[in-house]
Every structure is written in C-alpha cells, then in structure tokens.
N, C-alpha and C positions, 0 to 999 in steps of 0.2 A: 507583527506577522499579519499578512492579509491573504497571501496566496501560498498555500501549503500543499506539498505532496508528501505522502508517507509511503516509503518503499521498503522492500526487504523480502526475505525468503517466505514462501508460503508457510503458514503456521507460526510466523514470528510474532503476530499480534497487531498487524497493521489496522485491521478493522476495529479491534478493541480500543486501540489508541485513538483512532479517528472518532469513535463514539465518545470517549472521555474528553478529548479536546473540544468536540462540538458541544458538549454540555456546558463548557465554559464560554466559548466564542460564538456559538450559534450561527455558524457559517453554512452556506449551502454545501452539500457533500455530493461528490460523484464517486461511487464505488465501482471500480473498473470490472470487478468480477460480475456484478449485476449488469453492467453495460455490455460487456463482451459476450457473455454466455447467453444463449437462448434456451438451451437445455443441455443435458449431459453430453450429447453428441454433436451439437450445432453451435456455432458462434458466428459473430459478424466478422467481416473482413478487416484487415489492418486499416484500409482506407476509411471504412465506416467508423472505426474506433477513433482515428485521428479527427474525423469530422465531428464526432460527438464530443470529444475533448475540447476542440476549438469552439464549438457552439456553447458548451457549458462555461468555459472561461470568459468568453465575450459577453455572456448574459449576466455575469455576476462580478461585482467589484472585489469581494472577498470570497474565498472558497477553500475547500479541502478536497484533494483527490487521493484516494487510497488504492494502491495496487502496484504491482511491479511491472509486468508486461514490457519486457526489455525492448521490444520493437518500437515502442513510442516513448521510452523513458527520457531520451534526450529532449524531445519536444516538451515534455512536462517539466523537466528541470529548467529549460529556458523560460517557460511561462511562470514558474514559481519564484517567489522571493525567499521561501524557506523550504529546505529539504530535510526530511527526517528519515534516516536510514536505521532500520532495526536489524542489527547484526547479531541475532540470537543464535545460540549453538544449535546444531542440526538435530540433536536428540530431542531437545525441547520442542523444536518445530515439528518433528515427526509426531511426538506425543500429542501436541496441540491439534495437528491435522486429523489424527485418528480420533481424538476426543470430540472434535467438531463434527465429525461424521456421525456421531451418536446422538447429536443434539437436534432439536427442531430447526427448521430453516430460519435464518435470521434476515434482517432487513437489507443486508449487503449482498444477498444472493439473488440471482435471476429467478423469476417465478417458475420456469420450467426446469430448473436445475435441481437435481437430487444429489446431495452431498453424502449420502449414506454409504456409498461404496467407494472406498479409497482404492484407486488403481495402483498396481505395482509401479508403473511408470511415473506416477505422481510422487511416490515415496522415493524413487530413484532421483527424480528431479530435485527434491529437497536434499537428499544426501549429497548431491553433486553441485548444489547451488554455490557454495563458497569457492569451488574451483572453476565452475563454468560461467556463472553470471556475475558474481561479486567483483571479479577483476575489472570487467567492463564498467560496472557501476562506479567503482572507486576511481577509475580513469576519468570518467565524466565529472565526478565530484571534484577531483583535483583540477580539472580544466575550468570549472565554474566557481571555485572556492572564493574568488575575489569579489564576486558580485552577488553571492547568495549566502544566506544564513544556513549553515549546514550543521546538523546535529546527528551524531552517530551514537546509538545506544546498544550496549552489549548485554545489559541485564535489565530485568524488570524493575529492580530497585532504582536504577538510573531513570527509567521511564516514569516511575511514580514520583521521583523527585522533580522531574521536569513538569509533570502535570500539576503538582502542588505549587511550584513556582509560577506557572502560568496562571493559576487561579488567584494568585495574590499580586502579580505584577505583569507588565507587558514585556515579553521576552523579545 
C-alpha cells in the first residue's frame, strides 16, 4: 500500500483509522474535513478541493487521504492504489458523531471549525448515507475493483484485525 483513501459515512471512524494506520506507515495525511472547511459556515469550492487533492498527491509518493466528499470521490479512487470503505451501521455513526461533538477539536478538523453543535441535517445525512451515498460508492468500487485493493469493513473488530495485520505484514 502506498496511496490510500479511507471513505465512509460521517462518524464511521475514518479519521481514527487514518491515525492508526499512520502510526504504522508514517505517510503524509490529507484530512478532507480540515482541507474543505474554513469554519462552520464556510468551505472552499469543489474546484479548490480538487486542486488541493491534486497538489497533495503529486507532492508525495505515499499518502493517506481520509474523507468522503462524494463530489471528488472518483478522482481519489483513481489516484489511490488502496481503498478502504468503512460501512459501519448508522446508529454507531450517529453515536460517534454526537460523541465527537463533545470532545476537544482534533488534528483532522479545520482551525475555524466548531464541531460542538451537531446540526439536524447532519444527523439526517448520516441516517440516509446507506441509501443516498453508499450505492454510488459501491458502483465506483465495482468499476475499479480490478486495479485497486479494496477493503470493506463493517465492524470495528474487522478494522482492528486489519490494523494488527498491517503492523506485522505488508498488506
């Protein structure tokens, strides 16, 4: 693995998995939440996000990009050699998103972003992720399955097993 994207529903654990993988591989990381958001009400344009992703991947031989952002997901799948999809159940994702809102800001968040107030529309997005976003993601993964390593995890124990295997071998 050299070029990794980690995708999935908000609250699924993408950033946590990124931190764990990075402890092992020590690759440069691009957190899309930190890149995309300026503050709670402002974000960069899709064109700027595409430009920042392109700049990041051309500046590094190995890398990890964490974040979903469906508008640029195919671009990132094309650039990656390894795709990790966290397909965690929606109730867990909602609990994690609410729990995260009660914690201090983490390294994967934009400086001006305040995660302390979970918007109802964000919870609705999580509730509807499997019906609205996941089919598009699965279609893309099916399209690229022959030239990408694709891992789909449905439980945290599967993720833990992957991390343990990664720490002892090259996957």
